[in-house]
C-alpha positions as CSV (number, residue, x, y, z in Angstrom):
1,M,76.9,110.6,78.3
2,N,74.1,112.1,80.2
3,D,73.2,115.7,79.7
4,S,75.5,118.0,81.6
5,A,72.5,119.8,83.3
6,S,72.0,117.1,85.9
7,P,70.7,117.5,89.5
8,G,74.3,117.1,90.8
9,L,75.3,120.5,89.3
10,F,77.0,123.0,91.5
11,G,76.5,125.7,88.8
12,E,74.9,126.1,85.5
13,P,76.2,124.3,82.3
14,A,78.6,126.3,80.1
15,S,76.9,128.8,77.9
16,G,75.9,127.5,74.4
17,G,75.6,123.9,75.7
18,G,79.4,123.4,76.0
19,Y,80.8,120.5,78.0
20,L,81.1,121.0,81.7
21,V,84.0,119.1,83.2
22,L,83.2,116.6,85.9
23,A,85.2,118.5,88.6
24,R,82.7,121.4,88.1
25,K,79.6,119.3,87.3
26,Y,79.9,117.2,90.5
27,R,81.1,119.9,92.9
28,P,79.3,119.4,96.2
29,R,76.1,121.4,96.6
30,T,75.7,120.7,100.4
31,F,77.8,119.7,103.3
32,A,76.5,116.2,103.0
33,D,78.1,116.0,99.6
34,L,81.6,116.6,101.0
35,I,83.4,113.3,101.3
36,G,86.0,112.6,103.9
37,Q,85.4,115.8,105.9
38,E,82.9,114.6,108.5
39,A,84.8,116.0,111.5
40,M,84.8,119.5,110.1
41,V,81.1,119.3,109.2
42,R,80.3,118.1,112.7
43,T,82.2,121.0,114.3
44,I,80.5,123.6,112.1
45,A,77.0,122.1,112.8
46,N,77.7,122.3,116.6
47,S,78.9,125.9,116.4
48,F,75.7,126.8,114.6
49,A,73.6,125.0,117.2
50,L,75.4,126.7,120.1
51,N,75.6,130.1,118.4
52,R,79.4,130.0,118.9
53,I,80.3,131.1,115.4
54,A,83.9,132.2,114.8
55,H,84.5,135.5,113.0
56,A,87.4,134.1,111.0
57,T,87.9,130.6,109.6
58,M,91.1,129.1,108.1
59,L,90.7,126.2,105.7
60,T,93.8,124.3,104.8
61,G,94.7,121.1,102.9
62,V,96.2,119.8,99.7
63,R,94.9,120.8,96.3
64,G,91.5,119.6,95.3
65,V,90.2,118.5,98.7
66,G,87.4,121.1,98.7
67,K,88.7,124.3,100.4
68,T,87.1,126.8,98.0
69,T,83.9,124.7,97.8
70,T,83.7,124.5,101.6
71,A,84.2,128.3,101.8
72,R,81.2,128.9,99.6
73,L,79.1,126.3,101.4
74,L,80.0,128.1,104.7
75,A,79.0,131.4,103.2
76,R,75.7,129.9,102.2
77,A,75.2,128.4,105.6
78,L,75.9,131.6,107.4
79,N,73.4,133.5,105.3
80,Y,70.8,130.8,105.0
81,R,67.2,131.9,104.8
82,S,64.4,129.7,103.6
83,G,60.8,129.5,104.6
84,D,60.6,129.5,108.4
85,I,64.4,129.3,108.8
86,D,66.2,132.6,109.2
87,A,69.4,131.7,111.0
88,P,72.7,130.1,110.2
89,H,71.9,126.5,109.1
90,I,74.0,123.5,108.2
91,D,71.3,121.8,106.1
92,L,71.3,123.5,102.7
93,D,68.6,121.5,101.1
94,P,66.4,123.1,99.9
95,P,68.6,126.0,98.8
96,G,68.0,129.3,100.5
97,E,67.2,132.6,98.8
98,H,70.9,133.6,98.7
99,C,72.3,130.2,97.8
100,Q,72.2,130.4,94.0
101,A,73.9,133.9,93.9
102,I,76.6,132.8,96.3
103,M,77.2,129.5,94.3
104,E,77.6,131.6,91.1
105,S,80.0,134.1,92.8
106,R,77.7,137.1,92.1
107,H,76.3,137.9,95.6
108,P,76.9,141.6,96.6
109,D,77.7,140.6,100.2
110,V,80.1,137.8,99.5
111,F,83.5,139.0,98.2
112,E,85.9,136.4,96.8
113,M,89.6,137.4,96.3
114,D,92.5,135.4,94.9
115,A,95.5,136.3,96.9
116,A,97.8,134.7,94.3
117,S,97.0,137.7,91.9
118,R,96.1,140.4,94.5
119,T,98.8,140.3,97.1
120,G,99.4,143.9,98.0
121,I,98.3,146.3,100.8
122,N,96.1,148.2,98.3
123,D,94.0,145.1,97.7
124,I,93.5,144.7,101.5
125,R,92.6,148.4,101.9
126,E,89.6,147.8,99.6
127,I,88.4,145.2,102.1
128,L,89.2,147.4,105.1
129,D,87.3,150.3,103.6
130,S,84.2,148.2,103.0
131,V,83.9,146.3,106.3
132,R,82.3,149.3,108.0
133,Y,79.2,149.2,105.9
134,A,76.4,146.8,106.7
135,P,75.4,144.0,104.3
136,V,73.1,145.0,101.4
137,M,70.9,141.8,101.4
138,A,72.3,139.0,103.5
139,R,72.8,138.5,107.2
140,Y,76.6,138.7,107.1
141,K,79.1,140.3,104.8
142,L,81.7,137.6,104.0
143,Y,85.2,137.9,102.6
144,I,86.7,134.7,101.1
145,I,90.4,135.0,100.4
146,D,91.8,132.0,98.5
147,E,95.6,131.2,98.7
148,V,95.9,133.6,101.6
149,H,99.5,132.7,102.2
150,M,100.4,134.6,99.0
151,L,99.6,138.0,100.7
152,S,102.5,140.3,101.3
153,T,103.8,141.0,104.8
154,Q,102.3,144.6,104.6
155,A,98.9,143.1,103.5
156,F,98.9,140.7,106.5
157,N,99.8,143.5,108.9
158,G,97.1,145.8,107.4
159,L,94.5,143.0,108.0
160,L,95.4,142.2,111.6
161,K,93.5,144.8,113.5
162,T,90.3,144.3,111.6
163,L,90.7,140.5,111.8
164,E,91.1,140.7,115.6
165,E,88.0,143.0,116.2
166,P,85.8,142.9,113.1
167,P,82.3,144.4,113.1
168,P,79.6,141.9,114.1
169,H,78.2,141.7,110.6
170,V,81.5,140.6,109.0
171,K,83.0,137.1,108.7
172,F,86.3,136.1,107.1
173,I,87.0,132.8,105.4
174,F,90.6,132.0,104.3
175,A,91.9,129.1,102.3
176,T,95.5,128.0,101.8
177,T,97.6,125.0,100.7
178,E,100.6,126.4,102.5
179,I,99.6,126.9,106.1
180,R,103.2,127.3,107.3
181,K,103.5,130.4,105.3
182,V,100.6,132.1,107.1
183,P,101.9,134.3,110.0
184,V,101.1,133.0,113.4
185,T,99.5,136.3,114.3
186,V,96.9,135.6,111.6
187,L,96.4,131.9,112.5
188,S,95.9,132.8,116.2
189,R,92.8,134.9,115.2
190,C,91.2,132.1,113.2
191,Q,89.3,128.9,113.8
192,R,91.3,126.4,111.8
193,F,90.0,123.4,109.8
194,D,92.5,120.9,108.2
195,L,90.7,119.2,105.3
196,K,91.9,115.6,105.0
197,R,93.1,113.8,102.0
198,I,90.4,111.5,100.7
199,D,91.1,107.8,101.3
200,S,91.7,106.0,98.0
201,E,88.9,103.5,98.7
202,R,86.5,106.2,99.5
203,L,87.5,108.2,96.4
204,A,87.1,105.1,94.2
205,E,83.6,104.6,95.5
206,H,82.8,108.3,94.6
207,L,84.3,107.9,91.1
208,S,82.3,104.7,90.5
209,M,79.1,106.5,91.5
210,I,79.8,109.3,89.0
211,C,80.5,106.7,86.3
212,A,77.1,105.2,87.0
213,K,75.4,108.6,86.8
214,E,77.3,109.4,83.5
215,G,76.3,106.0,82.1
216,V,79.9,105.0,81.3
217,K,81.8,101.8,82.2
218,V,85.3,101.8,83.7
219,D,86.9,98.7,85.1
220,A,87.1,98.6,88.9
221,D,90.8,98.2,88.7
222,G,91.0,101.2,86.5
223,I,89.0,103.3,89.0
224,A,91.4,102.2,91.7
225,L,94.3,103.3,89.6
226,I,92.8,106.8,89.2
227,A,92.0,107.0,92.9
228,R,95.6,106.2,93.8
229,A,97.0,108.6,91.2
230,A,94.8,111.4,92.6
231,E,96.7,111.2,96.0
232,G,93.7,112.2,98.0
233,S,92.4,115.0,95.8
234,A,88.8,114.7,94.6
235,R,89.4,117.3,91.9
236,D,92.5,115.5,90.5
237,G,90.5,112.3,90.6
238,L,87.6,113.8,88.6
239,S,90.1,115.4,86.1
240,L,91.8,112.0,85.5
241,L,88.4,110.4,85.1
242,D,87.5,113.0,82.5
243,Q,90.6,112.1,80.6
244,A,90.0,108.4,81.0
245,L,86.4,108.6,79.6
246,V,87.7,109.8,76.2
247,Q,90.1,106.9,75.8
248,K,87.5,104.6,74.2
249,P,84.4,106.6,73.3
250,G,81.3,104.5,73.7
251,A,83.2,101.4,75.0
252,S,84.3,100.2,78.4
253,V,87.6,101.6,79.6
254,S,89.9,99.0,80.9
255,A,92.6,99.2,83.6
256,A,95.2,98.7,80.8
257,D,93.9,101.8,79.0
258,I,94.2,103.9,82.2
259,R,97.7,102.5,82.9
260,E,98.8,103.6,79.5
261,M,97.2,107.0,80.0
262,L,98.9,107.5,83.4
263,G,102.3,106.1,82.2
264,L,102.1,103.2,84.6
265,A,103.5,99.7,84.0
266,D,101.2,96.7,84.0
267,R,100.4,95.7,87.5
268,A,101.1,92.0,87.0
269,R,104.5,92.8,85.5
270,M,105.3,95.0,88.5
271,L,104.8,91.9,90.7
272,D,107.1,90.0,88.3
273,L,109.7,92.7,88.9
274,F,109.3,92.7,92.6
275,D,109.5,88.9,92.6
276,A,112.8,89.1,90.6
277,I,114.1,91.5,93.3
278,A,113.1,89.2,96.1
279,K,115.0,86.3,94.4
280,G,118.1,88.5,93.8
281,D,117.8,88.0,90.0
282,A,119.4,91.2,88.7
283,R,119.3,90.2,85.1
284,T,115.6,89.5,85.0
285,A,114.9,92.6,87.1
286,I,116.8,94.9,84.8
287,L,115.4,93.4,81.6
288,E,111.8,93.7,82.9
289,A,112.3,97.3,84.0
290,R,113.8,98.3,80.7
291,N,110.9,96.6,78.8
292,Q,108.4,98.6,80.9
293,Y,110.4,101.8,80.3
294,D,110.4,101.1,76.6
295,S,106.6,100.7,76.8
296,G,106.2,104.1,78.2
297,A,106.4,103.5,82.0
298,D,108.1,106.3,84.0
299,P,111.0,105.2,86.2
300,S,109.8,107.1,89.2
301,L,106.3,105.6,88.8
302,I,107.9,102.1,88.6
303,L,109.6,102.8,91.9
304,R,106.4,104.0,93.4
305,D,104.6,100.9,92.3
306,L,107.3,98.8,93.9
307,L,106.9,100.7,97.1
308,D,103.2,100.1,97.0
309,I,103.7,96.3,96.6
310,G,106.3,96.3,99.4
311,H,103.8,98.2,101.6
312,E,100.9,95.8,100.8
313,A,103.1,92.8,101.5
314,A,104.3,94.2,104.8
315,R,100.6,94.9,105.8
316,A,99.6,91.4,104.8
317,Q,102.5,90.0,106.8
318,A,101.6,92.1,109.9
319,L,97.7,91.9,109.8
320,G,97.3,88.4,108.2
321,A,93.7,87.7,107.1
322,E,92.6,91.2,108.3
323,A,94.7,93.0,105.7
324,R,92.6,94.5,102.9
325,I,94.5,94.2,99.6
326,L,92.9,95.9,96.6
327,G,92.9,93.7,93.5
328,G,91.8,90.5,92.0
329,A,92.2,87.0,93.5
330,D,95.5,86.4,91.7
331,W,97.0,89.7,92.8
332,V,96.0,89.1,96.4
333,A,97.5,85.6,96.3
334,R,100.8,86.8,94.9
335,V,101.1,89.6,97.4
336,R,100.4,87.2,100.3
337,G,103.0,84.9,98.7
338,L,105.6,87.6,98.8
339,A,104.7,88.4,102.4
340,S,105.3,84.7,103.4
341,S,108.6,84.4,101.5
342,L,110.3,87.5,103.0
343,S,110.9,88.4,106.6
344,P,109.7,91.7,108.1
345,A,113.3,92.9,108.3
346,Q,113.9,92.1,104.6
347,L,110.7,93.9,103.5
348,S,111.8,96.9,105.6
349,R,115.2,96.9,104.0
350,V,113.7,96.8,100.5
351,W,111.4,99.6,101.4
352,Q,114.2,101.8,102.7
353,M,116.3,101.1,99.6
354,L,113.4,101.9,97.3
355,L,112.8,105.2,99.0
356,K,116.5,106.1,98.5
357,A,116.2,105.1,94.9
358,L,113.1,107.2,94.3
359,E,115.0,110.2,95.6
360,E,118.0,109.4,93.4
361,A,115.7,109.0,90.3
362,G,114.4,112.5,90.8
363,K,118.0,113.9,90.8
364,A,119.7,111.7,88.3
365,P,120.2,113.1,84.7
366,D,119.0,109.7,83.4
367,P,116.2,108.3,85.6
368,I,116.2,104.9,83.9
369,A,119.9,104.5,84.8
370,A,119.1,105.4,88.4
371,L,116.4,102.7,88.4
372,E,118.7,100.1,87.0
373,M,121.4,100.9,89.5
374,A,118.8,100.6,92.3
375,L,117.8,97.2,91.0
376,V,121.4,96.1,91.1
377,R,121.7,97.1,94.7
378,L,118.4,95.6,95.7
379,C,119.2,92.2,94.1
380,A,122.7,92.3,95.7
381,A,121.1,92.9,99.1
382,Q,118.9,89.9,98.7
383,K,122.1,87.7,98.5
384,L,123.1,88.9,102.0
385,P,121.7,87.0,104.9
386,P,118.4,88.3,106.3
387,P,119.1,91.1,108.8
388,E,118.0,89.0,111.8
389,D,120.2,86.2,110.7
390,A,123.1,88.6,110.2
391,A,122.7,89.8,113.7
392,R,122.8,86.2,115.0
393,L,125.8,85.3,112.9
394,L,127.7,88.3,114.2
395,R,126.8,87.3,117.7
396,D,127.7,83.6,117.4
397,G,130.4,83.7,114.7
398,A,128.6,81.3,112.4
399,S,129.1,81.1,108.6
400,W,126.4,81.5,106.1
401,T,125.9,80.6,102.4
402,A,123.1,81.9,100.2
403,G,120.4,79.3,100.0
404,V,121.6,77.2,102.9
405,P,119.3,77.3,106.0
406,A,120.8,78.9,109.0
407,G,120.6,75.8,111.1
408,E,122.9,73.9,108.6
409,S,125.7,76.5,108.7
410,V,129.0,75.6,110.1
411,A,129.9,77.3,113.4
412,A,133.1,79.2,113.6
413,P,135.3,79.1,116.8
414,T,133.9,81.7,119.0
415,S,137.4,82.5,120.4
416,A,138.7,83.5,116.9
417,P,139.1,87.2,116.3
418,R,136.3,88.6,114.2
419,A,138.7,89.9,111.6
420,H,139.8,86.3,110.9
421,L,136.3,84.7,110.9
422,A,136.1,84.6,107.1
423,E,139.3,82.6,106.8
424,S,138.8,80.3,109.8
425,A,135.2,79.4,109.2
426,G,135.1,79.7,105.4
427,E,132.6,82.6,105.4
428,T,131.2,84.0,102.3
429,P,131.5,87.7,101.2
430,A,127.9,88.1,102.3
431,V,128.8,87.6,106.0
432,Q,131.8,89.8,105.6
433,E,129.5,92.5,104.2
434,A,127.1,92.1,107.1
435,Q,130.0,92.4,109.6
436,R,131.1,95.6,107.9
437,F,127.8,97.2,108.9
438,A,128.1,96.2,112.6
439,F,129.2,98.6,115.4
440,A,131.6,96.8,117.8
441,S,131.0,99.3,120.6
442,F,128.9,102.3,121.6
443,E,131.9,104.5,121.1
444,A,131.9,103.4,117.4
445,I,128.3,104.6,117.1
446,T,129.2,108.0,118.5
447,T,132.2,108.2,116.1
448,A,129.9,107.4,113.2
449,V,127.4,110.0,114.3
450,A,130.2,112.6,114.5
451,E,131.3,111.8,111.0
452,E,127.7,112.5,109.8
453,R,128.0,115.9,111.5
454,D,124.8,115.5,113.5
455,I,126.0,117.7,116.3
456,E,122.9,117.5,118.4
457,L,122.7,113.7,118.4
458,E,126.5,113.5,119.0
459,I,126.2,115.6,122.1
460,A,123.2,113.6,123.4
461,L,125.1,110.3,122.9
462,D,128.2,111.7,124.5
463,R,126.2,112.3,127.7
464,L,124.2,109.1,127.5
465,K,124.8,106.6,130.3
466,V,124.7,103.2,128.6
467,T,124.1,100.2,130.9
468,H,124.0,97.5,128.2
469,F,125.2,97.4,124.6
470,S,125.1,94.6,122.1
471,P,126.4,94.8,118.5
472,N,123.5,92.6,117.6
473,G,121.1,95.5,117.9
474,E,120.3,96.3,121.6
475,I,121.1,99.4,123.7
476,V,119.8,100.1,127.2
477,F,120.6,103.4,128.9
478,V,119.7,105.3,132.0
479,A,116.7,107.6,131.6
480,S,117.5,111.3,132.2
481,P,115.1,114.3,132.1
482,D,117.6,116.4,130.0
483,Q,117.7,114.0,127.1
484,P,116.1,115.0,123.8
485,R,112.5,113.6,123.6
486,D,113.2,112.1,120.2
487,L,116.5,110.6,121.1
488,V,115.4,107.0,120.7
489,R,113.7,107.6,117.4
490,R,116.6,109.5,115.9
491,L,119.3,107.0,117.1
492,K,117.2,104.0,116.0
493,A,116.7,105.6,112.5
494,F,120.5,106.3,112.2
495,L,121.5,102.7,113.2
496,E,118.9,101.0,111.0
497,E,120.1,103.0,108.1
498,K,123.7,101.9,108.7
499,T,123.1,98.3,109.6
500,P,120.9,95.6,108.0
501,F,118.9,94.7,111.1
502,E,116.5,96.2,113.6
503,W,117.7,97.8,116.8
504,R,116.0,97.7,120.2
505,I,116.7,100.8,122.2
506,R,115.1,101.6,125.5
507,A,115.6,103.6,128.7
508,S,115.8,102.0,132.1
509,N,115.8,103.4,135.7
510,E,117.4,100.3,137.1
511,T,121.2,100.1,137.3
512,A,123.2,97.5,139.3
513,A,126.2,99.8,139.6
514,P,127.0,103.5,138.9
515,V,127.3,104.2,135.2
516,E,129.2,107.0,133.6
517,S,128.8,108.6,130.2
518,L,131.5,108.9,127.5
519,A,132.0,112.5,128.5
520,E,132.3,111.7,132.2
521,R,134.8,108.9,131.4
522,R,136.9,111.2,129.3
523,K,136.9,113.8,132.1
524,R,137.9,111.2,134.7
525,E,140.7,109.8,132.6
526,A,142.0,113.3,131.8
527,A,142.0,114.1,135.5
528,R,143.9,110.9,136.3
529,A,146.4,111.6,133.5
530,L,146.9,115.1,134.9
531,E,147.6,113.8,138.4
532,E,150.1,111.2,137.0
533,L,151.8,114.0,135.1
534,K,152.2,116.1,138.2
535,R,154.1,113.2,139.9
536,Q,156.7,113.2,137.1
537,P,160.0,114.6,138.6
538,F,160.6,117.3,136.0
539,V,157.0,118.6,136.2
540,A,156.9,118.4,140.0
541,A,160.1,120.5,140.1
542,A,158.7,123.0,137.7
543,L,155.5,123.4,139.8
544,K,157.6,123.8,142.9
545,A,159.8,126.4,141.3
546,F,156.8,128.5,140.2
547,P,154.4,128.6,143.2
548,G,150.7,129.0,142.1
549,A,151.4,127.8,138.6
550,E,148.9,125.2,137.1
551,I,149.0,122.8,134.2
552,A,146.6,124.3,131.7
553,A,146.4,121.3,129.3
554,V,148.1,118.1,128.3
555,R,148.8,118.0,124.5
556,E,149.8,115.1,122.2
557,P,153.0,116.1,120.3
558,I,153.3,115.3,116.6
559,V,156.6,113.4,116.1
560,E,158.2,113.1,112.7
561,G,161.3,111.3,111.4
562,G,163.9,111.0,114.2
563,G,161.5,111.5,117.0
564,D,161.8,115.3,117.4
565,V,158.6,117.1,118.3
566,A,157.6,118.9,115.1
567,A,154.4,120.7,116.3
568,F,151.6,120.5,118.8
569,P,147.9,120.4,117.9
570,A,145.9,123.4,118.8
571,K,143.2,121.5,120.6
572,P,144.1,119.8,123.9
573,T,143.4,116.0,124.0
574,P,142.8,113.9,127.1
575,A,144.9,110.9,127.9
576,P,142.7,107.7,127.9
577,G,145.1,105.3,129.6
578,G,148.0,107.1,131.1
579,P,150.3,110.1,130.8
580,R,151.1,111.3,127.3
581,K,154.3,112.9,126.0
582,K,154.5,116.5,127.2
583,E,156.3,119.5,126.2
584,A,158.7,119.0,129.0
585,D,159.9,115.8,127.2
586,R,161.8,118.1,124.8
């Protein structure tokens, strides 16, 4: 490897010539070195040019995207002084007279505090006591508080007044990974920057550049694996690269080496596994998954890899030739083959089932058992008709057999009751399974939502005026300003979780005739039942005998054995089609 004291250093090498990890060695020295944060850098540059510099800045983002590094770069930029330049400056090359001390965290006017270990009001009082004094050397006195969300409520409250009206020579820079835990009273006093996750392709390019500087060779596929495992974090990517470089000292590191290091299964074998799922071959799928597990692959990572393949196949299906698929020619060809062999609805169904399986694997006492059970479900689902064919079969009453094209299936008599279609048309259990998922009416959907105890959605559906409903996956309703904004999204998600096909749900302002909601219909039917009840001779006589009396409710009696009324439910129930039994019947 190259000497650790390279021009890319953020700080000095470790004392005694010790090894400096890549995450420290290649920490950005200037704003230009930050990758993936162009929007933030542009905003800071414009604020400097217009002299509209915020007195407090909040940096947020996932671990390793550069929050602390950006805070130090911002401290250098605000106090930049070099040659003829004596003003806040975005270009930090060449370094200014304060830069080195700030980079090494030893500048007297730049205070760094870790709120994870100093959370109390006494720690904040130290800051409040020192803000009144002018800087010793620099232009501004800066306070960098990392993991600011860890401060106590009293500490936040103590900081508020100074944060709102700080002296002109003071600037605050906060960094946090948990922006939701920061009080809104603090957020409203800060200029906020959300540092983005670094795209996998961009991070792979960055890691390849560092490998070239270090004089080491890592396969491109291995670099791509590290970039994906880093999940958008440059620091995590560099730490994993550090670990990869010691796998084969002095030799090229292969993708297989990195897969073994990360506990991942072979990528080609993952395609074999996905292919077995697509064919509904549970035996092959379980044996392949067990072999990968025995070789050291983690069940959750196997599921994540399957999700990645499903996503790549769906993108290839939707984008065609424009889809960018990372990998060799054989990998690209096999992913595109999967995209052509499965329908969009089938890929969507596999994706949803894999997501559920990933959640179960995290909770199960034995993750490999959860994986194998998920594979059984996935393979069984492939033996069902594709969701779009299932919708057509339910509509037309046609039979279906696995492996037989839909056009060759035998049509069932459309007049036959749906419950007897299997017997009359010789349907397979697959069609019966598909029918089981269907909703015969909009009322059935409302009942299913009520069983899930989603009260808000149940109320919204109860008030919805539906103009068209098809059990094949279509709902049209009258738009109303008092409907929840996310009604369509939530209803669509619920239905597509319960049924094996896609639903089309839309609002319309055009109605051929007045439409009533389920709630309005119940109210109308209850009123009609009440009027019919009043015309009953016994009830009419009772109302006449007690002037001013009203019927409070119509209740359904509970009859046992010989027909005697045993009890009445506490909650009144409306009569849908006519008068119900009443207490007077006794």
